[in-house]
N, C-alpha and C positions, 0 to 999 in steps of 0.2 A: 701977718705974714707978710715977710720980705720979698724983696724982687727975686731974691736965689730960688728960693722955694717955689714962686711962680713961674719961674721958668724951666726948673728940672723935666716936668712931664713934655713942655714943648721940645727940649734937647732931647729928652729920652725918644720922643717918636721921630724925631728926625733921624736918631742914629740909627733905632731899628728901620727905618723906611731905607735909609741909605744900604743897612744891611740886608734888607729885603729883596732890595732892586738888583745890587750884587749878586745873591744867590741864584737870583733869576737869569743874570746873564753867564753863571759860571754854567749854569745846567743846560741851558740852551746850547753854549758853547760845547759842553761836553758831548751832548745830544748829536750835533753837527760833526764831530769831531769821530765819534764812535761809528756814526751809521756808515753803510757802507756806499750810499748814494748821495747825490746831492737832494737835499729837503726841499731848496728852494724850488729845484727844478720838478720834483715831485708834486709840490704842492700849488705851483703857480703853474708850470705848463702842462703837466699831464693832468691837474683837476683831481690829486690823490685826497679824497675825502677822509679816508679811515687814517690815514697818518695825520692830516689836520687835526682831527677829534683826539688822536693819540698824545700830539703834541699839547695841545689843550688840558688833556685830564693830568699831565705831568705839571702844569702850570699851574693848574687849579688845586691839583694835592700839594705842592710845592706852598701855595698861598695859605693852605689850610694849616700845615704845619707851621709857618712864619707866624700867624696870627694868633697861634695857640702858644707860642713860645714868648710872645709878644705880653699876652693877658697874663702869663704865668702858669 
């Protein structure tokens, strides 16, 4: 096994990780732009637990989709 074959899984892992983090960022940006209220204010100041659970569910759902696409 040469060095190129040994580094291929590492490079692919880094690429998929960067793509996953990018998707998380884009989805959170999309959620904040489409919502008619301030998500930060609702969660931090108004203690809106339901909204926090909804955002967490979106993040978990995205992570499952990204993990499934990485594993093939």
